[in-house]
C-alpha positions as CSV (number, residue, x, y, z in Angstrom):
1,M,0.0,-0.1,0.2
2,E,1.2,3.6,-0.8
3,D,1.8,6.3,1.7
4,Q,-1.1,8.7,1.1
5,E,-0.5,12.3,2.1
6,L,-3.0,13.4,4.8
7,N,-4.8,17.0,4.4
8,V,-6.0,18.3,7.7
9,R,-6.8,21.9,7.9
10,F,-7.0,24.0,11.5
11,N,-7.9,27.3,12.3
12,F,-6.1,29.7,14.5
13,N,-6.2,33.0,16.5
14,L,-3.1,34.1,16.3
15,T,-2.3,37.9,16.1
16,D,0.2,39.3,14.0
17,E,3.3,40.0,16.4
18,I,3.3,36.0,16.9
19,F,5.0,36.5,13.4
20,E,7.5,39.2,14.2
21,G,10.2,38.1,13.6
22,L,9.9,34.8,13.4
23,E,9.0,31.9,10.6
24,L,6.7,29.6,11.2
25,Y,7.9,25.7,11.1
26,S,5.4,23.6,12.2
27,F,2.1,22.9,14.2
28,V,2.1,19.4,16.1
29,L,-1.4,18.2,17.3
30,S,-1.2,16.6,20.3
31,P,-1.3,12.6,19.8
32,L,-3.3,12.1,23.1
33,Y,-5.7,15.2,23.2
34,S,-7.2,16.6,20.0
35,N,-7.5,20.0,21.7
36,L,-3.8,21.0,22.1
37,G,-1.1,21.4,19.8
38,I,2.3,23.0,19.9
39,L,3.2,25.6,17.1
40,I,7.0,25.8,16.6
41,M,8.8,29.1,15.4
42,T,11.9,29.7,14.3
43,E,13.9,32.7,14.6
44,D,16.7,33.3,12.2
45,F,16.7,30.0,11.0
46,E,19.3,30.8,8.2
47,M,22.1,29.1,6.7
48,N,24.8,31.3,7.9
49,S,23.2,32.3,11.3
50,T,25.0,31.6,14.3
51,Y,22.2,32.1,16.8
52,I,18.9,30.4,15.9
53,V,16.1,30.4,18.4
54,I,13.2,27.7,18.0
55,R,9.7,29.0,20.1
56,F,7.1,26.6,21.2
57,Y,3.6,28.1,21.6
58,V,0.8,25.7,23.8
59,L,-2.0,26.2,21.9
60,R,-5.6,24.9,22.8
61,K,-9.1,24.5,20.6
62,G,-11.5,26.9,21.7
63,P,-15.3,26.5,21.5
64,D,-15.1,28.0,18.4
65,G,-12.7,25.3,16.8
66,A,-9.9,27.5,16.3
67,F,-6.6,26.9,18.3
68,S,-5.4,30.2,20.8
69,I,-2.0,30.4,22.6
70,E,-2.3,29.4,25.7
71,D,1.4,29.8,26.9
72,E,5.0,30.1,25.5
73,L,7.1,27.1,26.5
74,Q,11.0,27.7,27.0
75,P,12.9,28.8,24.0
76,L,15.9,26.9,22.7
77,S,19.0,28.4,20.8
78,F,21.3,26.8,18.9
79,N,24.7,28.0,17.7
80,S,24.7,26.4,13.7
81,H,21.3,25.8,10.8
82,E,22.6,22.3,10.7
83,S,22.1,21.4,14.3
84,T,18.7,23.3,14.7
85,Q,17.7,21.3,11.3
86,Y,18.8,17.9,13.1
87,F,17.1,19.1,16.4
88,L,13.9,19.9,14.7
89,E,13.9,16.7,12.2
90,S,14.6,14.6,15.3
91,L,12.1,16.1,17.3
92,P,9.3,13.8,16.8
93,N,10.9,10.9,17.7
94,M,12.9,12.4,20.5
95,S,12.2,10.8,24.0
96,A,11.1,12.7,26.7
97,L,14.3,12.5,28.4
98,D,16.1,14.0,25.2
99,L,14.4,16.6,25.0
100,L,14.5,17.2,28.9
101,V,18.2,17.3,28.7
102,A,18.0,19.9,25.4
103,M,15.3,21.7,27.2
104,N,18.0,22.4,30.6
105,Q,20.8,23.7,28.2
106,S,21.6,27.7,28.0
107,S,22.7,26.7,24.3
108,V,22.0,23.4,23.1
109,K,24.8,22.2,21.2
110,Y,22.7,18.9,19.5
111,S,25.2,16.7,17.8
112,M,24.2,14.7,14.6
């Protein structure tokens, strides 16, 4: 059986300020709670950047069916595009322990 692409649409209540200086990387819906998700945003995620920030926002679905920001989690900083990309690609399969260790560091030096 071939892999099929799943197209799902979500509604968001987000202000323009959230996008100032940031770029949307991904939205991840909780596998346990369909009313919760994580918005992943990047700051200065360019090939030659030496200081890149990843911001995580907890979103909750409201009565209108749209997701709104409830909280911001601890941001992570990286010193290269390569380490940031590796972290972001590893994130969906990362154990809770790996994530806790990464979030406990002031500047993540995630090795490839």
